[in-house]
N, C-alpha and C positions, 0 to 999 in steps of 0.2 A: 395213918389217915385214910379213910376211903374220899375219894371226890366223884360227884355228881355234875354232868353238863347237863345243865336245860338248852337247847336249841329253841325258843318261842320266837314265832313273829309278835307275840305279845307274852311275854314272860308273868306268870301268876306267881306270886308268894301268897301260899294261901296258909293262914296262920288260923288252926280250928276252921272255922267256918264262914271267913270272910276273907274274899280276894281284892286286890288293889291292880289296876291295868297299868303296866309301864310300856315305856315301848321296848321293841325286840332287841334282848342282848343277851350274852351268855352269863351266867350265874354259877360260882363253885361254892358250895354247902361245905361244913366241915361233915367229918364221917362221924361225929359223937351224936349228930341230929339222928334221934330213933325213929323220924317219921319217915315215910315210904314215898319215893317222888316219882312220878311217872311224868313224863312230855304231854304235852295235848296242843293240839291248836283251835282257838276260839274265834267262831265270829260273836259281832257283837251280839247282842240279846239272847245268845246261848247261855243254854245252864250245862254245866259239864260234873261228872261225879268223878272222882281220882279212882284207879281200878285196886285201889289197896283194901285192907282190912279194916281202914279206918271210915271208907267210904265217906269222903267230905267233896259239898257242893261249890262251883268254880262258877260267879256271875260277871258280866261287864256291862257297863253303860253306855246307849248310842247315843251316836255324834247327829246335831241337830243345827239346822237354817230359820233364823228367822227374818223373814222381811218387815222392812219397818213400814210404816205408813206413808205415802207417796201424796203431797202437795205439790201444785193446787190438783183439781180433780179434771181439768181441762186441759186436752192438748192439740197441736195443731200437726199435723203430719209433717216428717220431718225436724220437730223441735225437740230440743235439748232436756231429757228428762234424767232425775239423781234418784239413784236406789239406793237406800243404806239397807245394812243387815248387819246381824248378831250372828253367831254359834256356840255350839258346846261341843265337848268330843274335841277328839283330834283327826288330824288332816294332813295329809304326805306332802313333802316339799312339792312336787309336781303338779298339785290342785290347780283348778281354774274355775273362780267361781262366773255363772253366767246369768243375767238378768233375762229373763223371758217374759213376753207379753202375749197373754192367752188370745184365744180364739173370741170372734167377736161376741159368742156368748158368754166368756167368762171363763169357759173350761181350758186345759191345756191338751185337748189331744193335739192339735197340729199349734205349739205355741210359737212365737216368731223371735228371734234373738234380738235385746235391743243395745244390748252393752256386755262385755268381760273384766275381770279383774284376776290374776294371778294372787295366790297367796293360801293363808292358811289360818288366817284371823278375824276377826270383825274387818269390815269395809264398807265402802261408797262406790259404788259403778254408776260411772258418768257414760249413757248412751242418748240413743235418738232412736225417736218413736219414726218405726218404717213407713217410708211412702207407699209401700205396696199395699197395706192392710186396709181393710175395708172401714167405712165409719159405721161408729156403733157409740152405744154409750155403756156398755157392762163389761166392759176392758177390767184385766187382772193382771198383776207385775210380780214375780217371785223370782226367787234366786237359787240356783240349783249348783252344786260343786261336782269335781269330776272325777277327783279323790280323796278321799271314798266317794263313788255316788251317792250323792243325798239331794231328795227333793227339798227344797225348805218353803214355807208358808208365803201366800200370797201376801199382795199388801192390805188387804183387808177392806178396802173400800172400792167401789166400780168406778172406773176414769174412764172418760167421753175423748174421743179422736174425732177431731174436724176436718173436713178435707181442706184442700189447696184450692187456689184459682186455678184455672186451668190456664194451660202456659200458650200466648199465642206469640208468635212472629213477630218483632219489630221491625217497622216500614220505613223506609226513606232512605235516599243515598248517601253517601258516605263524600260526597264533596261538592260543590259549588263554587261558580266562578266569582271572583271578585266585583264588587258593585253590584253583584246579583240579589235576591230576596233571600238569599238563602235554602235551606232544604225543609220540608213539610215531615217532620217525623212523628209517628203514631204506632198503633197496633193493631193488626189484622182482623181483629174479634175483640168482643167484649161480653162480660156476663152479666147480669141486675144484681145488685147488691153489693159488686163489689168496686173499690176506689182504685183508679190506675194513675200513680205520679210518677212523672219524667223527671231523671237524675241526671245532672249532669259532671261527670268524676266524683261520683257517691254523693253530690247537693241536690237537694230537689231545686226545679225547676218549674217555678208557675205554680198552679193550684190543681190539685187530683181533678180526674173528670170519673163522672160515674159512669158505671155499663149499662149498655143498652140494648146487645145482640148483636151490635154492629160495628165495625172498622170505627175507632177513635183516633183523633188528631190532635195533638199537643201544638198544632202551627209551625210558623217557619221559625228554624234555629238560625242562626248567625254565627255564632260563638264557637270556637273551635275546642273538641273536647272529646270523651268517650261516653255518650248518651246511652242510660240503662230505662228499664219502666219496672216498676216494683207494683204488682196488684193486689190488693188487702181486702177480703169480706170483713164488710161492714159489721157484722153482727159478732161474729167470732172473732176478729182479727188476724185473720190466720193470713200470712204473705207470700208471696211467690213473686221470684224474678221473673219477666217475660224472657223467653229465649233470644239470645244472638245480642249486638249489643252494635254499635252506631261509630265508629271514630270517625270524627267531622272534621275536615280540611279545608281551607279554603284556595282553590286554584288560582295562578295570575293570568289577568288579560292580557292578549297578543298586546305587542307594542304598539303606538300610535305614529302611523306615517301620514303623510298628505297626499291627497288623489292629485294629480295632474293632469294638464292638456284640457280639451275641449276649444271652445270657440265654434268659429263659425265658416262654414264654407258656401260656395257657391254648385247650383242642381248640376249633376252630372259631374262632379267634382270626387276625389279619393277620400273623402273622408279627413277628420281629424284623429291624433293620438289621442290615447286617454291612459295613463299610466300611474305608478305609486311611489314616491323620492327616498322610499326603500323597503326592505325586507325581512322578514326574519325567519331564520329555517327551523323547518318543524312546521310551518304554520299555509296554509292554504288561504288563498287569494280570491273572492269570487266577486264578480263584475255585474251590478245590475244597473237597471234602466226602470226608473220610474220603481222601483222594489222589486222588479222581476227580472230572476238572473237571466244570463244572456253572455253567453259562451262556455266555456269550461276551465275550474278554477286552476290559481297559476299558482306553483309552490315558492313558497320564500326561497331565496337565493344568500340574504344577507348585503345584497345588492337591488337599486333601482330595479323595477319590473315595468314591464309594459303590456297592456291587453291589448295592442297593436290599432289600427284608425278604424274608428268608429264612424260607420254612414248613414244610421238613424237618429232623426232629430230626438234629444230629450234629455231628462237631467242623469247622468250616471253618478253610482256612488259606488264604493268597495265595502264589502265585508271579511274581517278575516277570521280565520277560526284555526286553533290550536289543535293539531288531528290527533293530542294524545289525551287530551282533556275535554276538547267539546267546544270551550270556553271561546266567546266569539265577540269580536266588536266592529261595528261600524269606524269606519277612518275616517278622519276630518276632513272637510272641503266636499267637492263635488266637481263635475265638468260637466256644463252644457255644451252639447251639440245642436248647433242652430242651422236649418240647411236654408240657403238666400235663394229666392225662386230668380232664374234668370228675365232680362227684361222681356216682355212680348213682343212677337213679332209682328211686324208690319208689314205689308206690300211697297217696294221702293215703285216708284209709278214715275211715268215722265219720260225724258229723252229724246232721242231721232236725230234727224240730219237738220242742216240750215247750209248755208252760203256763206262764201267768205266775205266778210263784212257785215254778215248782219249781227245782232247781239247772242245769239245763241238760243239754247233750248232749256226749260225749267225740269229740274228734280224735283221730286216731292215724296213725302211717306205719307202714306193712306191715312195714319192717325199716330199718333203718341200718348205718353203717359208722365203727368207730373213726377219728378225725381228723376228722370231719366234725361241722359245726356246724349244727342245723337250727332255724330261724324261723320261726315261726307268725304268719302274714299274713293279716286279714280285709280284704275288698275293698283288698289292696295295701298294707295298712299293718299295721308289728309291732304283733302283740299277744302278752303274754307275754315271758318271759326264755327265750333260747336251750337248745336242749338238744344235748347232747355225743351224739353216735353210740356206741352201745354193740356192733353188730353184731346187735342183738335190734328188737325193736319198740320204736316210741318212743310214749307217752302223754303228749299235751299237755293232761290232763286236760279237766272240764267246759266247757265253754264256751256263756254266756249270750248273746254278743252278738251279734242275727241278720247275716247277709251271708254270702259267699262265702269261704270259706278255702280256702288255699293254705300249700303249705311252701317256703321257699327252702333251699336245700343248700351251704354254704360250706365248701370245704376250709381247717382252719387253719393250712395249712402255706404252701399255692400260693396262698390267696384265689381259687381258681378258684369259682366259682358257679353252681348251675343249680338251675331248679323242677322239683320231684317231680312224679310224673304226675298230673293230675287236679287236682280241688277237690272239695270238699263243702259244701252251703248248710244252714246254720243258721235255721229256723221259729219264730220264737217267737209263738205263739199266746194271744191274750187270753183270761181268764177271764170268762165269759158274766156279765151283771150280775145281781143276786140279783132274783128274780123277784118280783112282788107278788101276791098270792091274793086274790082278790075272791070274794066268794058272794054268788049272787045267787038266794033263795029256797033252793030246796034244791040249786043248783048252783054248782061252784065254778070259774073261771076263772083264767088265770094270764097274766102279761106276758111268759113267759119266750119267746126267741127259737122260730121253727121249727128243728127238730131237737134241742132239749131236751125229754124225756120227764120227764115228771111222774106219782107215782102216788098215788092216795087211797085210805087204808086207812079206808073207809066207816064200818066198826065203832069204829074209834077217833075218826075227824073225827066223829061224830055224837055221842059224848058229850059232858059240859056240863062236870064236873067230875071233877079227879082229887085224891085224898087218899092221901100218902104216909106212911107208919110206919117208920120207918130202924131202930126196934128200939132207940135208944138214950133214947128220952124225945120223940125231936125229930120235926116231922112238916112236911109241906110242901102246899100245895093246887097248885102251879103244875106244868104237864103236863111240864116236863125240867127239875126243878131239881139245884141243886149241892149237897152236905152236906160237912161236915167231919167226920170222927168225929174224938175229941180223946182217948177211952181206947180203951186195946188190947184187945180182944174179940173175941168172934164175933159176929156181928149177922145178924138176920132181917128180911128189908125186905118188906113189904107194900104194893102199890097195888091201890084201889078206885074205879073209874070209875061215876061214876053220871050218867044224864040225865034225875034226875030222877022215874023209873020204875022203873027197874030199877036194880041193883049188878052190878057184873063184878068179882069180887075173884080176884087172884092174889098167892101169898105162895112167897116161895124161902128156906127153913130155911140158917141160915149161909153168908146170902152173901157178906157183906163180914167178912173177918178183919183186924183192925187188931194190929200188933205194936209193941212197946215200940220207940222212936227209937235207930237205933244210928248211930254213927259212918259215912259214906260213905269210902270205901276202893276205889281203884282197884284192880285185879288182874286178870289173865290166863294163860290157858296154851296151847300148841300141841301139838296130836296127834304132829306130828314137826318135828324142827327143824335138820334137815339131809338135801340132797339134790343132785341134779344139775338144772342147770338146762336147760329150764324146769320150776320145781319148785313145786306147790301147796302151799300150806299152809292147813289149818285152826285158826284162831282161836277158842278160846272164853272168853267172858265170866265172867269168875269176883271180878268186883267185890261189894261188901256195901253195903249202905245205899239198897237200890233206885233205883239211876241211870234218869234219865230218858231221858237223851243220851248217844249214845257220838263218838268222834273217834278213828280208829286213824291211826296215821302209820307206815307198813312201812319205812320207808329206806331206800328206793331210790328217792326222787323219784318215786315213783306219785301219783295222787290220792288224798284221802285217804276211807275208808270209815267211814260212818255208821250200818252197822248194829251189831248188838251182839255178833254170831258170824260173823264175816264169813271168807270163805276166799281168799286172794290168790295169785297162781301169778310167783314171783320168775324173771327171764326171763335174770340176768346172774349170774356166779359173784362171790362175796363175803361177808363177814361185814355184817349189817344188825343195826341195834339199832330195837330195836319201841316204840313209845309209845302209850300207850290215855289217852284222856283222857275222864272222865265226868262228867256234868252234872248237880244235882240242885239245885232251889229257888234258879236262878240262880246256882250256885257249882261250880267247876269241880274235878277231883281228878285229879291225873296220875301214872302209874307207866311208868318207862322200862326194859326189857331190855337191857343193852347186849350187844351181838354175839349176840344170841339165836336169830339164824337163820344157817346156815352155807351157801351153795351153792358146789357144786365148776363147775366146766366142762361143757359141752355132753358128755353122754356120748359114745361113739366107736360105731359101730357094732360090733354081735358080731358074731364070725366066722361065715361061711356055714355055713347048715345043710346035711347032705350030702343031704336029702332033698327039699330046696327052692332055688331060686334067688333067692326072698325074702329081705330082711333082718330078724333076727327084731324082736321088739315092742320097737321103739324109735320108731317116729314113727304121728301118724296122717295120715290126710288126710281134706278133706271133699268131697264133690261133688254139687250146685254149690254155689260158694260166690265170693261173697256168693250169698245166697238170699231168700227171701222168710218164711222159719221152718220151712221143707221140705227135708230134706237128708240124702245117707247117709255114717252114717263108715266109713272102711274103715280096717279094722285087721288086722295078719297076727301072730298068736298062734303060737309055736313047738310048742304044746301044748293042748289043750283045758282049761279053767280059767274060774273064775269070778271078774269083773271087777265094777267099779262105773263109773257114765258118769255126769259131772256135766256138768252147763251153768251157767256162775256170769259176774255182769257183771262189767265192767273194775273195781269197787269193791269185788267179792268178795263180794257179795250172791248167795246160792245160787238159780237158778231151779229145777231140779230134779234130782232123784237119782233114780240107777236100777240094778237088780245086774243082771247079766245072766250068762247060761252062753253061751261061747261055744266054739268048736271049734278044733282045732290047723289051720293054715292060716289064708288067706285070709278077714276076715270082712266083710261089709257089714251094717252096724247101721243100721236105717232111723231116722232124727231129724225128728219133726213137733213145732213147741210152738207152732204156730198158736192151738191152744186156751189157751196160758196168757196171754195178751194181752201176748206180748213185743213192747216198741217197737224203732224202730230203733236202730242201733248194734252195737257191737263184743263178743263174748261170749267166753269160753274155754270148748272142750269139753276134757275130762279123762276119761281110764281110766286107773284106779288097778288095776294087776295084781299078781301075786304077787311082783313083783321090783321094781317100783316105779311111777312114773306117766310116762304122755305125755299130752301136750297141744297143743292146737292153737287156731287162731283163727278164729271165724266171725263173716262179716259178715251184719247180718239188714237188710234193704233192702225196703221196703214203696211 
């Protein structure tokens, strides 16, 4: 038997004129087959003739791919698309079916792959509309194969591909501070005809916003989560997620600690400390004064911190800021720095010298303020009781202790203290020792120191005897006798001086008048008992019983007057009780008149005179002041008038009194008291005019 091997890619078994296509294989036929076989290789759709005498024809059927209809007919770029297809014929095992989308015009000159499927039979390709293709309404889709290469039919219907919304970036921060307002989330731009939806962790947040070619804001968001934004064309429903996303977190605030320190201090002091009760590492603390930063930030340490002494008055607060997150918070509380002023300085006046046995000299303060206490000091040590300020001059009274006098002022509310301006010295001069008079022959000599002058009445000294007749049958032969008249009456006194050779007689008729002894009783009156401060009051002693000493208490804390008819100036408003104590034969007699003097507050300035820019008669001034006893008193009078100018000591003793005629306008009145043996000290100068009294203080310095 003869065997025939037919190696064919596709072996054709041809019986008469018809061939069937099989897969490639080798087949052995028996030798008794009388037909002649020739090996041939065929391609699809080819007809071949065998080369033997029988001349048979071989035919093979072609492979086909049919793309099914695709619905829907409209798609968005990037959308999923399902392409089904059927085949006929035979495909190799490595074959891959590919779905292609046409050019915008519907041709497949430059198609774009939609999806692929490996296989040899009918199937469905799940693909995606490419993002890069052009918008068009005439697209087609077909399926092709790779082995063998076969182009299938298209879907048979035009497809419309719509664009996606333009991608814009999401705007907003990824974190915010606790107790804050959250983070405003939006998109950097928008399109008309597009709706924008904010989502948190995939779920819608709020309502959609319509595009307007401008950035959009979804408002403040406080809930933590991942935020995205999706844009959708209203007409086509095509949706695209905007680029980026925001993972929102909440940062904690700095821990709260209390502001410490503050308080008040006196002008010129070193200020007060401001600090914080504790601090937190990684946090910077900034001190503010009235919300304005002062100084540099101080880093937290885990312990209390200090911003140092603050010398500027104001309300201080502290802001804490986390250096990593930027979260800041005002610390609770505040520190208030108050600077208290020192007492206003006024001149210390007075001082000078006095003789042993006298009452001393005065120390005064030129002016004072309420709520201020003034303490007189001698050589740095307190002397006397403190004086409360009144708004006027302060008298510390007569001082006898020699030394340097100063005044310290203390604010009774703030305790701020300061020294008043200047100092005054008091000198106590001893009384010269009693001189010893020595007679040598016809000359007299004295043991007195140089500078003490002694005057000798030679006519008297030359006499040898003195004979006194007091007119009451009593006589005396001493030069300077003391005599007591025991009966009431009028007595003539005679003195006869004799040197043994001649007599010199002098007689004074009714020289002594003795009244019946009467009860001593203190009494007084004043010319005027009310007025406006400063107001001088002239007191008159009306006591009976012939007292020999007087002590006046004017009720305003000033030094006592010891003259019988004093004048006193009241410097501040109030009601004052006046007490007079008189003395006779070492016995004291007292009377008090309660609320006797009424002083109103200082008179206000009179309205301006239409003919002068000066104020009307409400003040005087002295130039120079202090002075050596020579000065000028300047006084403005609104009209010509008669006034009385007086000068008094601070104890009320009148130095001089003078009546003057002054003119309308400014008057300069010369004042010269050098001939009155006026000692150094403080004196009141007073002008009494037709409508009242004005006064000033003059200091005499020698």
